[in-house]
Backbone as a printed PyTorch tensor [residue, N CA C, xyz], in Angstrom:
tensor([[[124.2090,  -9.5060,  47.1250],
         [122.7020,  -9.0240,  46.5830],
         [123.3810,  -7.0570,  47.6720]],

        [[122.3350,  -6.2400,  46.8870],
         [122.6340,  -5.0450,  47.9940],
         [121.4350,  -4.3200,  47.5820]],

        [[121.0510,  -3.2340,  48.5420],
         [119.7580,  -2.6520,  48.6520],
         [118.8580,  -2.6970,  47.2760]],

        [[119.5580,  -2.3510,  46.2960],
         [118.9630,  -2.1980,  44.8240],
         [118.6880,  -3.0890,  44.0780]],

        [[119.0680,  -4.2650,  44.5830],
         [118.3410,  -5.7040,  43.5270],
         [116.9070,  -5.6140,  43.9480]],

        [[116.1130,  -5.7000,  43.3180],
         [114.2180,  -6.7520,  43.3070],
         [114.8360,  -8.2190,  43.8470]],

        [[114.1670,  -8.4380,  45.2380],
         [115.0390, -10.4260,  45.4290],
         [113.5640, -10.3030,  45.7680]],

        [[112.3310,  -9.6830,  46.1810],
         [111.2490, -10.9490,  46.1930],
         [110.3350, -10.2050,  45.1690]],

        [[109.2480, -11.0480,  44.9680],
         [107.9130, -11.0080,  44.4260],
         [107.0570,  -9.0680,  44.4710]],

        [[106.8330,  -9.2470,  46.2790],
         [105.4990,  -8.0860,  46.4240],
         [106.6020,  -6.8580,  45.9760]],

        [[108.1960,  -6.7820,  46.3460],
         [108.9880,  -5.9480,  46.3170],
         [109.0240,  -5.4120,  43.9570]],

        [[108.3940,  -7.0140,  43.6480],
         [108.9410,  -6.7580,  42.2950],
         [107.4560,  -5.8300,  41.7280]],

        [[106.3980,  -6.0930,  42.4460],
         [104.7470,  -5.4120,  42.2750],
         [104.9740,  -4.4390,  42.5320]],

        [[105.7290,  -4.0340,  43.5240],
         [105.2140,  -2.3020,  44.1830],
         [106.5180,  -1.5020,  42.4510]],

        [[107.1230,  -1.6590,  42.0220],
         [107.9540,  -1.5440,  41.7210],
         [107.3920,  -1.4850,  39.9830]],

        [[106.5390,  -2.0770,  39.6080],
         [105.0830,  -2.5200,  38.1010],
         [104.3170,  -2.0390,  38.1430]],

        [[103.8180,  -2.7710,  39.2540],
         [101.8610,  -2.3680,  39.7140],
         [101.4180,  -4.0760,  38.7500]],

        [[100.6830,  -4.2090,  39.2600],
         [ 99.2850,  -5.9000,  38.5260],
         [ 99.2900,  -5.2610,  36.5890]],

        [[ 99.0140,  -7.0880,  36.5960],
         [ 99.3740,  -7.0070,  35.3310],
         [ 98.0650,  -6.4120,  34.4020]],

        [[ 98.1060,  -6.0520,  33.5240],
         [ 96.7950,  -5.8980,  32.6850],
         [ 95.1220,  -6.7680,  32.7970]],

        [[ 94.5140,  -6.8280,  33.3000],
         [ 93.7880,  -7.5480,  33.0850],
         [ 93.8890,  -8.8560,  31.4900]],

        [[ 93.5380,  -7.6970,  30.0730],
         [ 93.8170,  -8.3560,  29.0400],
         [ 94.8160,  -9.1420,  28.5940]],

        [[ 96.1400,  -8.7220,  29.8360],
         [ 97.6740,  -9.4220,  29.7270],
         [ 97.4490, -10.9560,  30.3440]],

        [[ 96.8260, -10.9130,  30.8560],
         [ 96.5600, -12.6670,  31.9270],
         [ 95.5960, -13.1500,  31.3670]],

        [[ 94.7060, -12.4230,  30.4140],
         [ 93.6170, -13.3350,  29.4930],
         [ 93.8270, -14.2880,  28.2410]],

        [[ 95.3460, -13.4200,  28.4040],
         [ 95.1500, -13.9940,  26.5950],
         [ 96.0970, -15.3600,  26.7590]],

        [[ 96.1130, -15.8140,  27.6100],
         [ 97.6570, -17.0960,  27.8280],
         [ 95.7660, -18.1260,  27.5160]],

        [[ 96.5740, -18.9020,  26.4370],
         [ 95.4800, -20.0640,  26.0440],
         [ 96.5380, -21.0640,  26.1030]],

        [[ 95.3730, -22.5400,  26.6760],
         [ 95.9460, -23.8260,  26.3610],
         [ 96.9120, -24.5780,  25.8740]],

        [[ 95.6610, -24.0090,  24.2680],
         [ 95.9870, -24.7700,  23.4300],
         [ 96.0680, -23.4350,  21.9310]],

        [[ 96.7100, -24.1920,  20.2570],
         [ 96.7320, -23.6920,  19.7240],
         [ 95.1710, -23.8000,  19.2700]],

        [[ 94.7420, -21.8160,  18.4920],
         [ 93.9620, -21.7850,  17.3610],
         [ 94.1710, -21.2240,  16.1810]],

        [[ 92.8260, -21.1360,  15.5100],
         [ 92.8240, -20.6020,  14.5370],
         [ 94.1210, -19.7410,  14.1750]],

        [[ 94.4950, -18.7470,  15.0210],
         [ 94.7780, -17.6610,  14.8480],
         [ 96.7180, -18.2150,  15.2080]],

        [[ 96.7680, -18.9590,  15.5250],
         [ 97.9560, -19.3940,  16.4220],
         [ 98.3820, -20.2560,  15.1120]],

        [[ 97.5240, -21.1570,  14.8000],
         [ 97.9590, -22.1790,  13.9880],
         [ 98.3120, -21.2850,  12.1010]],

        [[ 97.4290, -20.2260,  12.0490],
         [ 98.0940, -19.3550,  11.0640],
         [ 99.6280, -18.8740,  11.0100]],

        [[ 99.8800, -18.4830,  11.9370],
         [100.3090, -16.8810,  12.7120],
         [102.2050, -18.3940,  12.6670]],

        [[101.8040, -19.9320,  12.7710],
         [103.2240, -20.6340,  12.8230],
         [103.1560, -20.8340,  11.3820]],

        [[102.1990, -21.6740,  10.3290],
         [102.1390, -21.4700,   9.2520],
         [102.8660, -20.4080,   8.4340]],

        [[102.9760, -19.2180,   9.0770],
         [102.9220, -18.4250,   8.2520],
         [105.0000, -17.9920,   9.0140]],

        [[105.3370, -18.7120,   9.9050],
         [107.1890, -17.8450,  10.7490],
         [107.7350, -19.2450,   9.7150]],

        [[109.2080, -18.4850,   9.5690],
         [110.1490, -19.1770,   9.0330],
         [111.1630, -18.9960,  10.2380]],

        [[110.8000, -18.7410,  11.5170],
         [111.5870, -18.6160,  12.1890],
         [111.7410, -18.7900,  13.3850]],

        [[112.0230, -19.5690,  14.1100],
         [111.3940, -19.7440,  15.9200],
         [112.8060, -19.5820,  16.8510]],

        [[112.7250, -19.4550,  17.9610],
         [113.9330, -19.1950,  18.9990],
         [113.3160, -20.1280,  20.0270]],

        [[114.2480, -21.2170,  20.1310],
         [113.8310, -22.0110,  21.2500],
         [114.4870, -22.1950,  22.7580]],

        [[113.9500, -22.0230,  23.1970],
         [114.4680, -21.9700,  24.9930],
         [114.5060, -22.7300,  25.8410]],

        [[115.3670, -23.8700,  26.2190],
         [115.4880, -24.5060,  27.4100],
         [116.4980, -24.3900,  28.5620]],

        [[116.6190, -25.4580,  29.1600],
         [117.6220, -25.5420,  30.5300],
         [117.6070, -26.8160,  30.5680]],

        [[119.1110, -26.8260,  31.7120],
         [119.2360, -28.3620,  31.7330],
         [118.5510, -28.6400,  32.9730]],

        [[118.9560, -29.5520,  33.9720],
         [118.6530, -30.2320,  34.7940],
         [118.8170, -28.8260,  36.4250]],

        [[120.1660, -28.2620,  35.6500],
         [120.7950, -27.5110,  36.9450],
         [120.1790, -25.7720,  36.8110]],

        [[119.3510, -25.5950,  35.6160],
         [118.4720, -24.1000,  35.6820],
         [119.2070, -23.4930,  34.7460]],

        [[120.7650, -24.0760,  34.0110],
         [121.3530, -23.1720,  32.6280],
         [120.5230, -22.9960,  31.2180]],

        [[119.8850, -21.4890,  31.1960],
         [119.6170, -21.4910,  30.0450],
         [120.3500, -21.3380,  28.6450]],

        [[119.8430, -21.5210,  27.7170],
         [119.9900, -21.5530,  26.4450],
         [118.3660, -21.0370,  25.5010]],

        [[118.6240, -20.1470,  24.1500],
         [117.8880, -20.0220,  23.2770],
         [119.1420, -20.1940,  22.2370]],

        [[117.9090, -20.9680,  21.2610],
         [118.7850, -21.6470,  20.1430],
         [117.7790, -21.0390,  18.8340]],

        [[118.1510, -20.3350,  17.7170],
         [117.4190, -19.5580,  16.5490],
         [117.1420, -21.0930,  15.8030]],

        [[116.1700, -21.8980,  14.9930],
         [115.8060, -22.5530,  13.7140],
         [114.8840, -21.3430,  13.0250]],

        [[115.7040, -22.2460,  11.8160],
         [114.8990, -21.4920,  10.5400],
         [114.6350, -22.5290,   9.0930]],

        [[113.6340, -22.0330,   8.6330],
         [113.4320, -22.7510,   7.3410],
         [111.8240, -21.6460,   6.8380]],

        [[111.6660, -22.8690,   5.6870],
         [110.8570, -22.1900,   4.6210],
         [109.1710, -21.8630,   5.6330]],

        [[108.9110, -20.5140,   5.2430],
         [107.5690, -20.4050,   6.4340],
         [106.6680, -21.6590,   7.1070]],

        [[105.9900, -21.9100,   7.6850],
         [105.3720, -23.2730,   8.0630],
         [106.5060, -24.0330,   8.8000]],

        [[107.8620, -24.2440,   8.7080],
         [108.8590, -25.2200,   8.2090],
         [108.3290, -26.2310,   9.5690]],

        [[107.9760, -25.5040,  11.5090],
         [107.5040, -26.0590,  12.0690],
         [105.9030, -26.5470,  11.3240]],

        [[105.4870, -27.7110,  12.0640],
         [104.6580, -28.6500,  11.3640],
         [103.5700, -28.4570,  12.5900]],

        [[102.4760, -28.1380,  12.2380],
         [101.3990, -28.4740,  13.4020],
         [100.6330, -29.5480,  12.8200]],

        [[100.4240, -30.5240,  14.5250],
         [ 99.7330, -31.0400,  13.9270],
         [ 98.6240, -31.1560,  14.3740]],

        [[ 97.9170, -30.7010,  15.3380],
         [ 96.2670, -30.2220,  15.8680],
         [ 97.0140, -29.7820,  17.2490]],

        [[ 95.5540, -28.9710,  17.5760],
         [ 96.0770, -28.0020,  18.3770],
         [ 96.7700, -28.2910,  19.5000]],

        [[ 97.4620, -29.4340,  19.9460],
         [ 98.2490, -29.9610,  21.5260],
         [ 99.3500, -30.1070,  21.0320]],

        [[ 99.7800, -29.9120,  19.6140],
         [100.6950, -30.8490,  19.2070],
         [101.7330, -30.5180,  17.9220]],

        [[103.6210, -29.5460,  18.1710],
         [103.6530, -29.3020,  17.0690],
         [105.3510, -29.9320,  16.9530]],

        [[105.5450, -29.9960,  15.3680],
         [107.2480, -30.5960,  15.4230],
         [107.5890, -29.4790,  14.7620]],

        [[108.9660, -30.1100,  15.5060],
         [110.2500, -29.0220,  14.8530],
         [111.2540, -30.0580,  14.5590]],

        [[111.3020, -29.9280,  13.4190],
         [112.3120, -30.6880,  12.5720],
         [113.8880, -30.2880,  13.4880]],

        [[114.5500, -30.8980,  12.7600],
         [115.7300, -30.9770,  13.4040],
         [117.2270, -30.6090,  12.1870]],

        [[118.0020, -29.5220,  12.5060],
         [118.6780, -29.5130,  10.9320],
         [120.0440, -29.1270,  10.9080]],

        [[121.0800, -29.5500,  10.3730],
         [122.4770, -29.6010,  10.6210],
         [122.7960, -28.2940,  11.1800]],

        [[123.7960, -28.4040,  12.7110],
         [123.9330, -27.2650,  13.0620],
         [125.6270, -27.7000,  13.3050]],

        [[126.1600, -27.5540,  14.0260],
         [127.7320, -27.3330,  15.1120],
         [127.1260, -28.9110,  15.9470]],

        [[126.7730, -29.4950,  16.1880],
         [126.9730, -30.4650,  16.8820],
         [126.4120, -30.8800,  19.0160]],

        [[126.8820, -29.1620,  18.9080],
         [126.9160, -29.2400,  20.6170],
         [125.2740, -29.6140,  20.9040]],

        [[124.4770, -29.6810,  20.2440],
         [123.0450, -30.4090,  20.7650],
         [122.7020, -30.1360,  22.1180]],

        [[122.9730, -28.1250,  22.1810],
         [121.9530, -27.8380,  23.8280],
         [120.7790, -28.0530,  23.9580]],

        [[120.1950, -27.3180,  23.0550],
         [119.1760, -27.8050,  23.2570],
         [118.0570, -29.1830,  23.5000]],

        [[118.7630, -30.0180,  22.6160],
         [118.3190, -31.4760,  22.1720],
         [118.6110, -31.9300,  23.6190]],

        [[120.2950, -31.8840,  24.0200],
         [120.6380, -31.9470,  25.8540],
         [119.4580, -31.8640,  26.6520]],

        [[118.9450, -31.0890,  26.5330],
         [117.9160, -29.9960,  27.5180],
         [116.3950, -30.4580,  27.8560]],

        [[116.3060, -30.4600,  26.2460],
         [115.2390, -31.4200,  26.3960],
         [115.3300, -32.6280,  26.8220]],

        [[116.1260, -34.1130,  27.3610],
         [115.9590, -34.4780,  27.5730],
         [116.1600, -35.0880,  28.6590]],

        [[117.0380, -33.6580,  29.3620],
         [117.0820, -33.4050,  30.8600],
         [115.6830, -33.1880,  31.8110]],

        [[115.1360, -32.3720,  30.6270],
         [113.8810, -31.1700,  31.1760],
         [112.6240, -31.5950,  30.8760]],

        [[112.2730, -31.9930,  29.2000],
         [111.4430, -32.1720,  28.8340],
         [110.7720, -31.1690,  28.4030]],

        [[110.8610, -30.1640,  28.9000],
         [110.8080, -28.8200,  28.9080],
         [110.7950, -27.7850,  26.8780]],

        [[109.8660, -26.9120,  26.4230],
         [110.3330, -25.6410,  26.0070],
         [109.5630, -24.6050,  25.2530]],

        [[110.2760, -23.5540,  25.4600],
         [109.2480, -22.3650,  25.7600],
         [109.9950, -22.0140,  23.6350]],

        [[108.9170, -21.6590,  22.7680],
         [109.1130, -21.5230,  21.6440],
         [108.7850, -20.2170,  21.3950]],

        [[109.6440, -18.8400,  20.7640],
         [108.8210, -17.5770,  20.1810],
         [109.1450, -17.7250,  18.2290]],

        [[107.8650, -17.5660,  17.7360],
         [107.7310, -17.5690,  16.5120],
         [107.7650, -16.0300,  16.6500]],

        [[108.1170, -15.8370,  15.3810],
         [108.9490, -14.3510,  14.6320],
         [107.7530, -14.3910,  12.9910]],

        [[107.3540, -13.5760,  12.4030],
         [106.9640, -13.4560,  10.9370],
         [107.5800, -12.0340,  10.5460]],

        [[108.4280, -12.0150,   9.2430],
         [109.1710, -10.7020,   8.6760],
         [107.9910,  -9.9860,   8.5200]],

        [[108.2080,  -8.2330,   9.3500],
         [107.3160,  -7.7850,   8.9940],
         [105.9160,  -7.7380,   9.8320]],

        [[106.4320,  -8.6610,  11.2530],
         [104.9350,  -8.6680,  11.8510],
         [105.8340,  -8.4930,  13.2430]],

        [[105.1640,  -7.4380,  13.5540],
         [105.7480,  -6.4940,  14.9800],
         [105.3360,  -7.7720,  16.7500]],

        [[104.3380,  -8.0530,  15.9750],
         [104.0000,  -9.3290,  17.2850],
         [104.7390, -10.5990,  16.9780]],

        [[104.7940, -11.6350,  17.5400],
         [105.6350, -12.4300,  18.4730],
         [104.0380, -13.6570,  18.6790]],

        [[104.4790, -14.7180,  18.8400],
         [104.0150, -15.8890,  19.1300],
         [104.4990, -16.8450,  20.3060]],

        [[104.1090, -16.8800,  21.1650],
         [104.7950, -17.6840,  22.4650],
         [104.0940, -18.7420,  22.5250]],

        [[105.2630, -19.7330,  23.1370],
         [104.2030, -21.2830,  22.8980],
         [105.3780, -22.0400,  24.3630]],

        [[104.5530, -22.6500,  25.2280],
         [105.4460, -23.3360,  26.0790],
         [104.8160, -24.4010,  26.2130]],

        [[105.4860, -25.4750,  26.3280],
         [105.1850, -27.1220,  26.7070],
         [106.0860, -28.0550,  26.6330]],

        [[105.8060, -28.9580,  26.6860],
         [106.8900, -30.7330,  27.3360],
         [107.0260, -30.6440,  25.9530]],

        [[108.1240, -31.3450,  25.6610],
         [108.9780, -31.8330,  24.3830],
         [109.7230, -33.1500,  24.0290]],

        [[109.6420, -33.9430,  23.8650],
         [110.2330, -35.2940,  23.3790],
         [110.8940, -35.2330,  22.0920]],

        [[111.7010, -36.2500,  22.1540],
         [112.9300, -35.7970,  20.5340],
         [112.6730, -37.1810,  20.1150]],

        [[111.9760, -37.5410,  18.5130],
         [111.2740, -38.6010,  18.2700],
         [111.7990, -38.4910,  16.9720]],

        [[112.0600, -40.6110,  16.5710],
         [113.1620, -40.4020,  15.5170],
         [111.5070, -41.2310,  14.6240]],

        [[110.0280, -41.2340,  15.1130],
         [109.1730, -41.4250,  14.4020],
         [109.2050, -41.6340,  13.1370]],

        [[108.9190, -42.3880,  11.8170],
         [109.2970, -43.2010,  11.1860],
         [107.9350, -41.6510,  10.3020]],

        [[106.8630, -41.3320,  10.9480],
         [106.1130, -40.6050,  10.1810],
         [106.1450, -39.3690,  10.7500]],

        [[106.1880, -39.2510,  11.7240],
         [107.7270, -37.9880,  11.9740],
         [107.8500, -37.2140,  11.1480]],

        [[108.7670, -37.6500,  11.0170],
         [110.0030, -37.5380,  10.0680],
         [109.6560, -37.0010,   8.9680]],

        [[108.6460, -38.2520,   8.4140],
         [108.5850, -37.8830,   6.7110],
         [107.3210, -36.3400,   7.1110]],

        [[106.9030, -36.5010,   8.0340],
         [106.1220, -34.7050,   7.3850],
         [107.0550, -34.0830,   7.8500]],

        [[108.5220, -34.1460,   8.5950],
         [108.8130, -32.4560,   8.0720],
         [110.2240, -32.8220,   6.9190]],

        [[110.0380, -33.8610,   6.3520],
         [110.7110, -33.7970,   5.4570],
         [110.8350, -32.3680,   4.7200]],

        [[112.3390, -32.0390,   3.8730],
         [111.5290, -31.1130,   2.8700],
         [112.4020, -31.4820,   1.5900]],

        [[112.1990, -30.9780,   0.1390],
         [113.7050, -30.9080,  -0.5900],
         [115.0880, -31.6170,  -0.9480]],

        [[115.5200, -31.0450,   0.6760],
         [116.8500, -31.2130,   0.7600],
         [117.4820, -32.6520,   1.5710]],

        [[115.9770, -32.5650,   2.5520],
         [116.4280, -33.8980,   4.0110],
         [115.1920, -34.4990,   4.3770]],

        [[115.5590, -36.1990,   4.8180],
         [114.3150, -36.0280,   6.1360],
         [115.6030, -36.0850,   7.3760]],

        [[115.1750, -35.3250,   7.5750],
         [115.5670, -35.1020,   9.3440],
         [115.8500, -36.2740,  10.5000]],

        [[116.9600, -35.8080,  11.1890],
         [117.3490, -37.3970,  11.6190],
         [116.4960, -37.8300,  13.1050]],

        [[116.2380, -36.6150,  13.1020],
         [114.7690, -36.7150,  14.3610],
         [114.2430, -35.2560,  14.3420]],

        [[113.1940, -35.2120,  15.0620],
         [111.9010, -34.2350,  15.4140],
         [111.5720, -34.3250,  16.2470]],

        [[111.9270, -32.6440,  16.8750],
         [110.9610, -32.0060,  18.1640],
         [109.4680, -32.2080,  19.1090]],

        [[108.9270, -33.2310,  19.1840],
         [107.9940, -33.0610,  19.0100],
         [107.3260, -32.5560,  20.8110]],

        [[106.6630, -31.5700,  20.4240],
         [105.7520, -30.7750,  21.3070],
         [104.3350, -31.2750,  22.4590]],

        [[104.7820, -30.5550,  23.1190],
         [102.7910, -31.0650,  23.7870],
         [102.9910, -29.6860,  23.9640]],

        [[101.7170, -29.0220,  23.5020],
         [101.8920, -27.4660,  23.8680],
         [101.0810, -27.5660,  24.7800]],

        [[100.6720, -26.7630,  26.2730],
         [100.3980, -26.3540,  27.2670],
         [100.0550, -24.4560,  27.0040]],

        [[101.1320, -23.4890,  26.7430],
         [100.1530, -22.6030,  27.0870],
         [100.6450, -22.2020,  25.7590]],

        [[ 99.5780, -20.5980,  24.8990],
         [100.3180, -19.8630,  23.7220],
         [ 99.6180, -18.8350,  23.9870]],

        [[100.4180, -17.5190,  23.4630],
         [ 99.9800, -15.6630,  24.0180],
         [100.6280, -15.3640,  22.6110]],

        [[ 99.9060, -14.4720,  21.9290],
         [100.3900, -13.4330,  21.4940],
         [101.5120, -12.5270,  22.3050]],

        [[102.4110, -12.0660,  21.6430],
         [102.9760, -11.2100,  22.4390],
         [103.0390, -10.0680,  21.3600]],

        [[102.9290,  -8.4200,  22.7440],
         [103.2430,  -7.2600,  22.2870],
         [103.7730,  -6.4160,  21.1870]],

        [[103.8670,  -5.8210,  20.2230],
         [105.3660,  -5.4970,  19.2080],
         [105.5490,  -4.5080,  19.4180]],

        [[105.9190,  -4.5160,  20.9240],
         [107.1480,  -2.8090,  21.8140],
         [107.7610,  -3.5440,  20.7140]],

        [[108.2710,  -4.3720,  21.3850],
         [110.1410,  -4.9350,  21.2260],
         [110.6260,  -4.4960,  20.1000]],

        [[109.9220,  -5.0020,  19.0830],
         [110.3400,  -4.9840,  17.4660],
         [109.9670,  -3.2670,  17.2890]],

        [[108.6150,  -2.6820,  18.0950],
         [108.3350,  -1.7370,  17.2260],
         [109.9590,  -0.4450,  17.6960]],

        [[110.3100,  -0.4290,  18.8730],
         [111.3550,   0.0480,  19.4090],
         [113.1110,  -0.2320,  19.1530]],

        [[112.7880,  -1.7200,  18.3380],
         [113.6750,  -2.3150,  17.7270],
         [114.2890,  -1.8310,  16.1120]],

        [[112.7570,  -0.9880,  15.9340],
         [112.4630,  -1.2700,  14.3340],
         [112.8520,  -2.3570,  13.3140]],

        [[113.0750,  -3.5180,  14.1330],
         [114.2610,  -4.7790,  13.3970],
         [113.7560,  -4.9770,  11.8730]],

        [[112.4970,  -4.4680,  10.9160],
         [112.1740,  -4.6240,   9.7200],
         [112.9520,  -3.3880,   8.7170]],

        [[112.4060,  -2.8520,   9.2560],
         [113.1010,  -1.5580,   9.0890],
         [114.8430,  -1.4060,   7.7480]],

        [[114.6260,  -2.2840,   6.4960],
         [115.6640,  -2.1550,   5.7420],
         [117.0250,  -1.1050,   5.7100]],

        [[116.2400,   0.3120,   5.9680],
         [116.8060,   1.5470,   5.9890],
         [118.1700,   1.7350,   7.6580]],

        [[117.6650,   0.5650,   8.6630],
         [118.4770,   0.8280,   9.7110],
         [119.4450,  -0.6250,   9.8260]],

        [[119.1350,  -1.3680,   9.0510],
         [120.0600,  -3.2260,   9.2150],
         [121.5760,  -2.5150,   9.0560]],

        [[122.8040,  -2.9470,   9.8410],
         [124.1530,  -3.2950,  10.1050],
         [124.7130,  -3.2890,   8.9430]],

        [[126.2110,  -2.5830,   8.9750],
         [126.1200,  -2.6230,   7.8110],
         [127.4040,  -4.1990,   8.0720]],

        [[127.0200,  -5.3290,   7.2960],
         [128.1530,  -6.7110,   7.9200],
         [129.2890,  -6.4210,   8.3290]],

        [[130.1690,  -4.8090,   7.3930],
         [132.3040,  -5.1530,   8.0360],
         [131.5150,  -4.3860,   9.2210]],

        [[130.3470,  -3.9790,   9.8850],
         [130.9290,  -3.3300,  11.5110],
         [131.7590,  -4.2130,  11.8370]],

        [[131.2320,  -5.5540,  12.0390],
         [131.9200,  -6.6230,  12.8390],
         [133.4220,  -7.4820,  12.0440]],

        [[133.7160,  -7.7310,  12.6010],
         [134.8640,  -9.1640,  12.1990],
         [134.3610, -10.4250,  11.6690]],

        [[134.5020, -11.6880,  11.1390],
         [133.5390, -12.6050,  10.7280],
         [133.4070, -13.2270,  11.8070]],

        [[132.1960, -14.1090,  11.8950],
         [132.4080, -14.6510,  13.2540],
         [133.6710, -15.3170,  13.4250]],

        [[134.0390, -16.3960,  12.6440],
         [135.2150, -16.8950,  12.6220],
         [136.5060, -16.3050,  13.3760]],

        [[136.7370, -15.2550,  12.5010],
         [137.7830, -14.0590,  13.2510],
         [137.4000, -13.6680,  14.8010]],

        [[136.1870, -13.5660,  15.1900],
         [135.2880, -13.1020,  16.6720],
         [136.0770, -14.6880,  17.0840]],

        [[135.8170, -15.6310,  17.0190],
         [136.1280, -17.4380,  17.4320],
         [137.5500, -17.2460,  17.6080]],

        [[138.2600, -16.8250,  17.2300],
         [139.6860, -17.0460,  16.7530],
         [140.0650, -16.2140,  18.4020]],

        [[139.4450, -14.8390,  17.8940],
         [139.9030, -14.4460,  19.1260],
         [139.6450, -14.2400,  20.7680]],

        [[138.3600, -14.8130,  20.4770],
         [137.6970, -14.8220,  22.0560],
         [138.3890, -16.3570,  22.4370]],

        [[138.6160, -17.4930,  21.7160],
         [139.4910, -18.7390,  21.7850],
         [140.5930, -18.4660,  22.6560]],

        [[141.0880, -17.2110,  21.5220],
         [142.7460, -17.2000,  22.3700],
         [143.2460, -16.4050,  23.5000]],

        [[142.2110, -15.4490,  23.9360],
         [141.6610, -14.9540,  25.3640],
         [140.8670, -15.1860,  26.3740]],

        [[140.2450, -16.9480,  25.9160],
         [139.9920, -16.7350,  27.0980],
         [140.7590, -18.6980,  27.4950]],

        [[140.9260, -18.8630,  26.4380],
         [141.1260, -19.9290,  26.5660],
         [142.7630, -20.3430,  26.3270]],

        [[143.3680, -19.5270,  25.6090],
         [145.0410, -19.7280,  25.3270],
         [145.1430, -20.3230,  24.1380]],

        [[144.1520, -20.8970,  23.3160],
         [144.4850, -21.9580,  22.2680],
         [144.4810, -21.3200,  21.1850]],

        [[145.1620, -21.4850,  20.1430],
         [145.0630, -20.9510,  18.8380],
         [144.4140, -21.5330,  17.4680]],

        [[143.3010, -21.0120,  16.6780],
         [142.8720, -22.0280,  15.6580],
         [142.3200, -20.9430,  14.9440]],

        [[142.5960, -21.5700,  13.5950],
         [142.6450, -21.0020,  12.5760],
         [140.9230, -20.4400,  11.7100]],

        [[141.0530, -19.1980,  11.9170],
         [139.8590, -18.5980,  11.8050],
         [138.9670, -18.0660,  10.1800]],

        [[138.2240, -18.3330,   9.4800],
         [138.1790, -18.5610,   8.0330],
         [137.1520, -16.8790,   7.8310]],

        [[136.8610, -16.9070,   6.9890],
         [136.8830, -15.5960,   6.5000],
         [135.5740, -15.4460,   6.6100]],

        [[134.4040, -14.1550,   5.7190],
         [133.2130, -14.8130,   6.0190],
         [132.8480, -15.3310,   4.2390]],

        [[133.8980, -15.2030,   3.9710],
         [133.4470, -15.6150,   2.6040],
         [133.5640, -17.1340,   2.7560]],

        [[134.7350, -17.6750,   3.9270],
         [134.8180, -19.4330,   3.6480],
         [133.5200, -19.7800,   4.3740]],

        [[132.9590, -18.7300,   5.3700],
         [132.1360, -19.5330,   6.2970],
         [130.9640, -19.4330,   5.4210]],

        [[130.4110, -18.3150,   4.8110],
         [129.2530, -18.2220,   4.3260],
         [129.0100, -19.5320,   3.3010]],

        [[130.2660, -19.9700,   2.7760],
         [130.1820, -20.9850,   1.4260],
         [129.9290, -22.5310,   2.4350]],

        [[130.8520, -22.1850,   3.6260],
         [130.4780, -23.8620,   3.9130],
         [129.1490, -23.7260,   4.4640]],

        [[128.1740, -22.4600,   4.8710],
         [126.8350, -22.3810,   5.5320],
         [126.0960, -22.6750,   4.3780]],

        [[126.4740, -22.7780,   3.1540],
         [125.9440, -23.2940,   1.8970],
         [125.4550, -24.6560,   0.9400]],

        [[126.4550, -25.3420,   2.2890],
         [127.3100, -26.8470,   1.1470],
         [126.1860, -27.5700,   2.8710]],

        [[125.4040, -27.2990,   3.1550],
         [124.7250, -27.4360,   4.5330],
         [123.5300, -26.9050,   4.8710]],

        [[122.9960, -25.9350,   3.9160],
         [121.1560, -25.0130,   4.3010],
         [120.8430, -26.1720,   4.3290]]])
């Protein structure tokens, strides 16, 4: 730590000042009609979790709009879907029982934040609610909502995330397989075969 590091709450508040009254009051303890509608429109959510030692993880999840199910004002179901089987989020939930969710809706600059307790459910009724034409998930994340609030749109406005004219051409980076090959070679001293972008997309399509 140096003199240029902020390490205390008073020092932090001296730099930024108090939060606006509206910002403090906007946090509510349950899903209202607006939050439920927002989740029903959302095809994308980021799940934030940590393990018992505080190591953090943020994992994106996607599906058709409303793929995260609202059971009532205090309960959400997030269906699991095929991934890489690292299970970082699921293991973290077992370790801490806590989860943060950030919902996005394409074209909306505002986001919705939901925090609460979470468990991994294999209840047939929960899985049936999360089923879609492609599959019934092996499990669902059942979230007990503790706090809910809308997040202002300034970050998405600054990034112009939804402006197609600002989207980056995929050729600006190698394929994910090629980047992983280089990273594993550099940090692990091991060689793996690199998927091309076309090979990776075809593999994705088979497990969407």
